[in-house]
N, C-alpha and C positions, 0 to 999 in steps of 0.2 A: 487618537485617530481611529476611525472606524474602517473596517475592511470593505473594499470595493472590488467586486469581481473584475478581472482583466478581460472584459467582454470582447474587445477587439481581437486579442490573441486567441481566445477560445473560439470565436466565430470562424476565424480564418483556418485554424488548425483542424477544427471539426470538419469543415467543408473539404479540406485537403485529404484527411483520412478517409472520408466517405468516398471521394472520387478515386483515390489511389488504390484502395482495397476493393474496388469494384462493387460497392454496396448498391450503386444505382442500377446494377444489373441483377440484383437478387429479388426474385419475385416475392419472397416472404417479407421483404422490407419495403414493399411498395407503399408509399405514403409517409414513410419514416425518413424524410429527406432533411437536408440542412435547414430548410425554412421552418419545419416543425421544431428542429433542434434549437433554433434561435428563439422561438417563442417560449419553449420550455426553459431555456437558459435565462431569459429575461425575468420570468416569474421566480426562478430559483435565486437569482441575484438579489431580488427584493427581499426574499425571506432570509437569505444569508446575512445581508447587511442590516436588515430591520429587526430581526428576531434573534438570530443566533449570535452574531458578533457582540452585541451589548452584554451578553451573558458570559462571554469568555473569561473576562477578568473576575466576574463574580464566582465562577466555578473554581478559579485558581485560588482566590483568597479564602473562600469559605470551605471548599472541599466537601467531601461526604462525611456523614456521621454514622457511627455504628452504635446500635442499642441492642443489648441482649436482654429482652423483656422476660416477663414472668413465664411465658410459654416456651422460652428457650429456643424460639425459632430463629432469632437473630434478625434484626431489622436495620436496613440501611436507608438513611434519609439523604436525598440528593440536595444540591444547593438551591437557593431561592430562585424561582423562575423556571427551574428544570421541568417540573410537572406540566405547567401551562404550555411551555414551548414544545414538549413532547406531544401533547394533545393536538396542538396546531400542526405539528410535523406529520403526525399520523393521519389526521383528518384531511390534510391537503394531498394525501396520497404519495408522499415522497418516499416512504419506506418501500412501497411496492413498485417503484418507478420502473425497474427492469425485470419485474416478476410477472408471471402469467395473469392475464385478465380473468381466467376461470376461477382464480382464488382471490380476486379482488385487487390485483395489481394493474399497472398501466401497460405492461407488456412492451415497453420501449427497448430498443437495442442498446447494447453496452456503449456504443460510440456516442450516444446521446447522454447516457447516464454518467459517463466519465467526467465531463466538465462540471456537471451538477454536483457530483460527489466531491470534486476538488473544491468547489465553493463551500460545501459544508465543512470540509476538513480545515480550510483556511479560517473560516469564521469562528469555529468552535470545535476543535478536534476532540476534546474530552467528552463533549455532549454526544457527538455522532459516532462514537465507537461501536454502538450497536448496529450501525447501518450495514457494514460488511458482514457482520454475523447473521443478520436477517437474510441478506442476499445469498451468502454461501451456504448457510444452514438450510434455506429453502431449496436450493439446488440439490443438496444432499438428499433431502426428503423426496424430491421429485424423481431422482435417479434411482434411489435404493429402497425407500420405505414402501410398506404395504399400502394398498388402496385405503384401508381403514385408517392408518396413521395419517396419510395425506389428507383425507377428508376431515379428520378431526383437528388437525394442527395447522395445515397450511393457510386456510382462510384467516385464522386468528393472527398468525405470524405476519403474513403479507400485508394485512391491513393495520398492523401495529397494535392490535388489541392485546396480544402477548408479545414478549420478546424471546429471544433465543440466546443461549450461552454455550460456549465451547469448553468442555471440561477434559483437558488432556493431562496437564502437568500435576505431578504429585511431589511431596516433599523430597523423595529420594529418586525421582524420575523426571528429569527436566526434558531436555532435547532427546534423551535416550528413552523413547517411549516403550521400547521392549522391556524395560525394567519395571513397568508399572504393576501395582498389586491390587487395585480395586477389583472386587469380586462380583460376579454375576451368577447367581445360583438359580438354575431352572426350576420353575414351578409347574404343577400339573395343568394349569390353565394356559400354558404357553408363555406366560410372562416370566420375569426374572426378578429375584430379590437382589438389590444393589447394595454393596457395603464397601465403604472406603472413604478416603479423603483426597480432595483435589485443591490445588492452590492456583493463584494468579488467574482467576476466572473473571474476565471483564464483564461487568454488568451481571454477575452471577446472582446478585440480590440487589433490589432497589424498590423504590416506591412509585414507579412510573406506571406499572400495569398490574393487573390482578394475578397473572400467572407468568411463569418463566419456564420455558422448555430447555432442559439441559441435554446436550449431546455429550454422552459420557463414554469414554473408552474404558473397557473393563475386560476381564478374562473369566471364562467359565472354568469350573473345577478340572475338567479334563482337557483343557486347551494346551496346545504345544507351547513350549517355552519361547521367550523372546517375542519379537514383533509379529511372528507368524500366528500367535495365539491371541491376538487382540480383536475384540468385537466391539461394535458400536451400538449404543442403546439410547433411546429417548426417555428422559426421566423428568417429568414435570414437577414443579414445586407443589402443585395441587393436582390430584388425580383427575383424569379427563374421562368422562363417561362416553358411551357409544354415540350419544347425540351431540357431543362436544361441550356439554355443560361441565362445570367444575364440581369436583367431589371433595373428599377428605384431604387433609394435609398429608403429603407424601414422604414425610420424614427426610426432608431436604433442608438442612440447617446451615445458615451462614454463621461461622464461628469467629469471623473478624474480617476487617479490611486492612489493606496495606497502607502504610504511611510512606508516600512516595516522593521522589525527587520532583516529578512533574505529573501532568494529567490529573490534578487533584480532584476535578469534577467527575471523573470516571471511576466508579467503584471497582477496585480490584480485590476480589473476594476469596476467602478460604471457605470451602464448603465440605460439610460432613454428610455423607449419604448412609442412611440406615443405622443410626445410633440405636434406635428402638426396634431394629429388624423389621421395619415396616415400609421400606423404600422400594417401590415397584417400578421397573423399567420394561420397555418393549424393545425387542431386537430390530435394528435397522439394517437391512441387507442380510448377507449370509454370515454365519458363524465364522470367526477367525479371519474375516475380511474387513475389519473395522478401519484399518489404515487406508485401504483403497477408497472407502467412502469419505473418510476425514480429509484426504488429500484434496477433494473437491473444494471443501471450505478453506483449507490451508492455502491453496492456490489463489482463491478469491481474496483471502486476507493478505497474501503477499503482494498482489497487485494493488490492493488498497494501501498497503504500507508504502509502496513506491510512490503512490499518489500523495500520501501524507508528506513525503519529502518535498515534492513539488509544491504542495499547499503551504507548508511552513516556510519554504524558500520565498514564495510569493508574498506571504504575510510579512516576513522580515524585510523584504525589499521595499514594500510599500511604506513600512514604518521608517526605514532608514533613509529613503530618498526624501520623504516629507521633512524629517528632522534636519537632514543636511541642507535643505533649502532655507530652513528657518534659523539655524544656529550660526551666529556670527562669531568667527574666531580667526585671527590671523589677518594678513594683508596680502594683496596681490603685488605684482612687480612694480606697480605705480604707487605703492604705499597706501592703497585704499583698503579699508576694512571690508571683508567679504564674508559671505556665507561659506561654510566649509565645503559645499558642493563644488566650489570653484577650485579647490585644491586637487591636484592630480591624483594623489594617493587615495583620496576619498572617492573620486570618480572610478579609480581602479576597482575598489571594493564593490561599489554599486554595480559596475558593469560585470564584475565576476558573478554577482548574485543574479543579475538580470539575464545574462547569456545562458547560464547554467539552468536556471528555472525555465526559461523559454524552450531550450533544447530538450530538457527532460519532459516537459509538458507535451511537446510534439511526439516524443517517443511513447509516452503513456497513451496518448490518443490513438496512435497507430496500432498499438497492441490491442486496445479495446476494439477497434474496427476489424482487426485481424480475427479476433475471437468471433465476432458477428459473421464474418465471411466463412470461417471454419465451420460454424454451426449450420450454415446454410448449404455448404458444398461438401463438407467432410473432406476437404483437401488436406492430404497428409503433409504436404510441404508447408502449408500455412500453420497447421497444428504444431509441427516441429519447430517452426520459427517462433511461435508464441512460447513454447516450452523453453527454448533457448534464451529468449529475451527476458522472461519473467524473473529469474534470479538476478540478472544484471540490473534490471529496473529496480527491483526491491532493494538490493544492497547498495548500489551506487547512488540512487536518489536519496536514500536515507543518510548515507555517509556524508554526502555533500550538504544535506540539510543541516547537519551538525556543524559543518564548517561555516555555512552561511549564517547560521544563528550566532556563531561567534563573531562573524564580521559585523552583524547588526549591532551587537554590544560594542564593538570597536568603533563603529561610526558614531555611536552615542557618547563614546568616551566614558568618563566617570559616571555620567547620568545613566548609562546603560547597566551599570553595576548595582544600582539601587532599584528597589522594587517599584517605586512610584511611577516610573515611565512605562512599566509593563513589558519591556522587551526581554527582561530576564526570564519571563515565562516561556518565551519561544525557545530559549536555550534549554530550559529544563524539560519542556514538553518533547523536544526533538530527540533527547538522548535515548529514550527507550526504543525509538523506531529502528535502530540498528540491531536490536536485541530480540524483541518479540517476533513471533511468526518465523523464527529461524534466524539466527545471528548472521552477521556478514560472513563469518567463516563457514557456516553451514551452507549458505547460498553459494559461496565460492566453490566449495567441494562439490555441491550439486552440479554446478556449471561444468566443472572439469571432468568429473567422473560419469555423471548420468546424462549430460547433455552433449559433451564433446567426444569423450572417449567411447561412450556407448554406441554412437552411430558412426564411429570412425571419422569424425570431423566433417561429415557430409553437409549437415545443416549449416555449420559455421562457415565452411568453404563457400557455400552459395551466398551467404550473407556478405562475406568479404569480397566476393566477385561483384556484388551489387554496389558495395561501397566504392570499390575501385573504379567501376564504370562511371559512377556519379562524379567522383572527384576529378576524373579525367576531363569531364566537360568544362571544368572551371580552371584548367591549367592556363588557358589563354586569357583569362580575366585578369587585368592588371592588379586590381585590388585584392583578388583572392588567389592569385597564382601561387604565392608562397605557401599558403595554407593547403591548397590542393596538392602541391608536390610533397609537403610534409605528411599529408594524409596518405598519399600513395606509398611513401616510404614506410609509414607505420603499418599499413595494411600488409605490405609485402614482408616486412619483418615478422609480423604476427603469423602470416602464412607459413613462413619458413620454420618458425618455432613450433608450429603445429606438427610438423613432420619430425623435427629433430628432438623435441621434448615431450609435448603434450600427448602425442600418439605413440611415442617410442616405448617399446618394451624395456629398453635399457634404463629408462627413468623410473625409479621405484616410487610406489605410492606415497611414501613419507615425504620425499622431496617434492612431489607434485602437490601434496597437501600444503606444504610450506610456501609454495609460490602461487597458490590458487587465488588468494586475495589480490596480489599485484596483477595477476592475469585478468581478474574481473575488473579491476580499476582501469586497466588499459582498454578493455572492451567498453566500459562505461564512457570513457572519454571519446573513443572512436564513434560510439553510437550517437553521442551529442554532436560531434562534427558532421556525421552523416545526416542527422536530422536538420541541422542548420543549412547544409547544402541542399537538402531535399526541399525545404521551404522556398529557398531562392529559385530552384529549378522549377518548382510548381508555379511560382509567381510568373516566371518567364513565359510559361505556356498558357496560363489562365488570365494574366493581366491583373492589375490591382489599381483601384481608383485613388488610393492614398499613397502618393509617392513619398511623402515625408515619413510615413510609417515604415515602408519597405526600405527606405534609406537607413533607418535606424536598425532594422533587422540585418541589413548587410554590414553595418558597423559592428553589430554584436558578433557577427560571424567572423569578421576580421579580428576583432578582439580575442575571440575564443581561440582562433588559430595561433595567435601570438602568445597568449598568456596561459592557456590550459592544454592545448594539444601536445606541446613538448613533454608534458608529464607522462603521456602514454608511452613514449619511447623510453623514458626513464624506468617505468614499471616493467616494460618488456626486457630491459637490461637485467633486472632482477630475476625475471622468469628464466632468462638464459643461464643464470647461475643457480639453478634450483638446488635447494638444500645446503647452500654454502654456510659453513660454520655451525649448523645445528647439531651435528653429531659430535663435534669437538668440544662444545661448551658443556661444563658440568654445573648443574644448578644445585 
């Protein structure tokens, strides 16, 4: 089965986010309205289903190949069809969709780019891993790089003539970036000699473009210890002259690619910089301020990861519902043989996938629109809201994608466990999403310590107030009354725990770390309930011409309230018992 973009969902949720975030009143976005968004989505949907989706299985079965040639540069060959698809992707302007026109991009706002990116991620996640890198890397260069670097690199990256790679992780320095050892030795001409090894570099080497610009974290000889001494450098595979033309090989060697559980079509590379002491890099931003710059890309990547969870959930749901309609197994109460979609438990799994994907899509689109609104108004409240929701979206959407991928295999039964149906690929591809760009545990700690405790719960309290007000409007709705009351109870319980535990000085950091993931889970579930209510409330004010569609959305909301919302209270019960058992058990 081929992927088909859920255009009706996307169209409605994009229009909703545009209206609710006040983008219709932003002068800088005049002309970038939902009508334009619909036109862009229509074209993107054709490309996703017509070009990218047919290559998804090819990338999985073939994978990438590593060749260490006579020149010892290390060559990576991508799967069949990758190069042609990349050329089409770049020439169509999709790489620079939300990047500035002055560098060859289309300059569209993020709220339009969000559904388009979801399509790419559903259609062929392994292929488009470079997309978030191009977006985030370009934003880094715009914000921190010198004019010279911007002029030489950005037009090539934005148009897809070159790609960009993020080189953070080292063999002995994973999430603890303060422990990295890659060296940057200053030269008389203002450049730096780069020397060290990096691993887990997505598209760090490939055959799609002539050059690859590596953003490398390294430390100078006199840098302070730890994360305070990290600087960021741009290190091209081939040196770049002042006029932007390519020069000599820059001593950037791929030493191998990882053999992975999933994402076989995306090369994950080990790179050695400066084996012959001839690797030249240029400083991006200020010395010892590399993490500040890199966080721009990391935040972009984390939002992309959350969207990957949505995209894989959608892909899995489409596969599962199609199979459930075709697969005959068992009988109904009348003794008639039926398709398995007639069985209540299969319906339960399908609705679980559908409701969660729909709610998380709505959340992701709202975040994208909030970013647009923040960039236009510099509204601190909106900026803080985005910062609060980012770790929730990244971690919760990807955790649920793994659960949903398992449900897809379960719907297929034994056929889901064999490779010929293709759904095992979803399970394998999804697994990494909770790990890269910051594990679920790291996102949860970020949420608790940097987003909640750091501002004394102000941003979270405002969010809970909004959730409470919205749920209250549905208490008198017969179908949704139970969910509304449960939502209010959950919000109030979380608000109380905010004071007694999360913000309390009596709750030690170790105990808070231990319950940070359950707390994030409760927040993720609440955010989904909030967004489902939000869609229904928006429909009541705006109207909708498709009554059957909105009836289904209401049914999804009722289902979510009964089957998923109670898990939030269970998670909060764990939060209430912060640290229980941890100090007593000896490993």
